[in-house]
C-alpha positions as CSV (number, residue, x, y, z in Angstrom):
1,M,80.8,-150.7,51.8
2,L,81.5,-148.6,48.8
3,G,84.7,-147.0,50.1
4,S,86.7,-147.3,46.8
5,V,84.3,-145.3,44.7
6,S,83.5,-141.6,44.8
7,H,80.7,-140.4,47.1
8,W,78.4,-139.4,44.3
9,L,78.7,-142.7,42.6
10,A,78.1,-144.6,45.9
11,V,74.9,-142.7,46.4
12,L,73.8,-143.3,42.8
13,I,74.4,-147.0,43.2
14,M,72.6,-147.1,46.5
15,G,69.7,-145.3,45.0
16,A,69.5,-147.9,42.2
17,L,69.5,-150.9,44.6
18,P,66.1,-152.3,45.5
19,I,67.1,-153.0,49.1
20,S,68.4,-149.6,50.1
21,D,66.7,-147.3,47.5
22,L,65.7,-143.9,48.7
23,R,65.3,-144.8,52.4
24,G,69.0,-145.7,52.6
25,S,70.7,-143.5,50.1
26,I,69.3,-140.1,51.2
27,P,70.4,-140.5,54.9
28,V,73.8,-141.8,53.8
29,A,74.3,-139.0,51.3
30,M,73.3,-136.3,53.8
31,G,74.6,-137.8,57.1
32,I,77.7,-139.7,56.2
33,Y,78.9,-137.9,53.0
34,G,77.8,-134.4,54.1
35,M,76.0,-133.6,50.8
36,G,73.3,-131.0,50.7
37,S,69.7,-131.8,50.2
38,F,69.6,-130.8,46.5
39,E,72.7,-132.7,45.7
40,A,71.4,-135.8,47.5
41,F,68.1,-135.6,45.8
42,F,69.7,-135.2,42.4
43,L,72.0,-138.2,42.9
44,V,69.1,-140.3,44.1
45,L,67.7,-140.2,40.6
46,G,69.7,-143.4,40.4
47,N,66.5,-144.9,41.7
48,L,65.1,-144.4,38.1
49,L,68.0,-146.2,36.4
50,P,66.4,-149.7,36.6
51,V,63.2,-148.4,35.1
52,I,64.8,-147.5,31.7
53,P,65.7,-151.0,30.6
54,L,62.4,-152.3,31.9
55,L,60.4,-149.9,29.8
56,L,62.6,-150.5,26.7
57,F,62.4,-154.3,26.9
58,L,59.1,-155.0,28.4
59,E,57.1,-155.1,25.2
60,P,59.5,-157.3,23.2
61,V,59.8,-159.8,26.1
62,S,56.0,-159.8,26.6
63,N,55.4,-160.5,22.9
64,Y,57.9,-163.3,22.9
65,L,56.4,-164.9,26.0
66,R,52.9,-164.5,24.6
67,R,53.9,-166.3,21.3
68,C,55.6,-169.1,23.3
69,L,52.6,-169.6,25.4
70,K,50.3,-169.8,22.4
71,I,52.6,-172.4,20.7
72,Q,52.7,-174.4,23.9
73,I,48.9,-174.4,24.4
74,I,48.3,-175.3,20.8
75,S,50.8,-178.2,21.0
76,T,49.2,-179.6,24.1
77,I,45.6,-179.4,22.8
78,G,46.4,-180.8,19.3
C-alpha cells in the first residue's frame, strides 16, 4: 500500500485518512511495522492534521456562505 514511503510517514498518513484513522493505523504500526505503543500513539497524531485547516478556514467560509445566502434570498424576494 504505502511501500515506497518510510514506516512513520505511512502511519502518519493512515492516521489522517478518514477511512482507516486510528482503528487502522495503530494495528498496522504495532503489528506490521513493529513500532512500540508510544511511538505508534505519537505518530497517530496525524489524525489531528485535517482538523487544523478546518479550524483555520471554517469562519471565513461560513461568513462567505452566509453573505451569499443573504444576497440570494434578498434577490428572490425583491
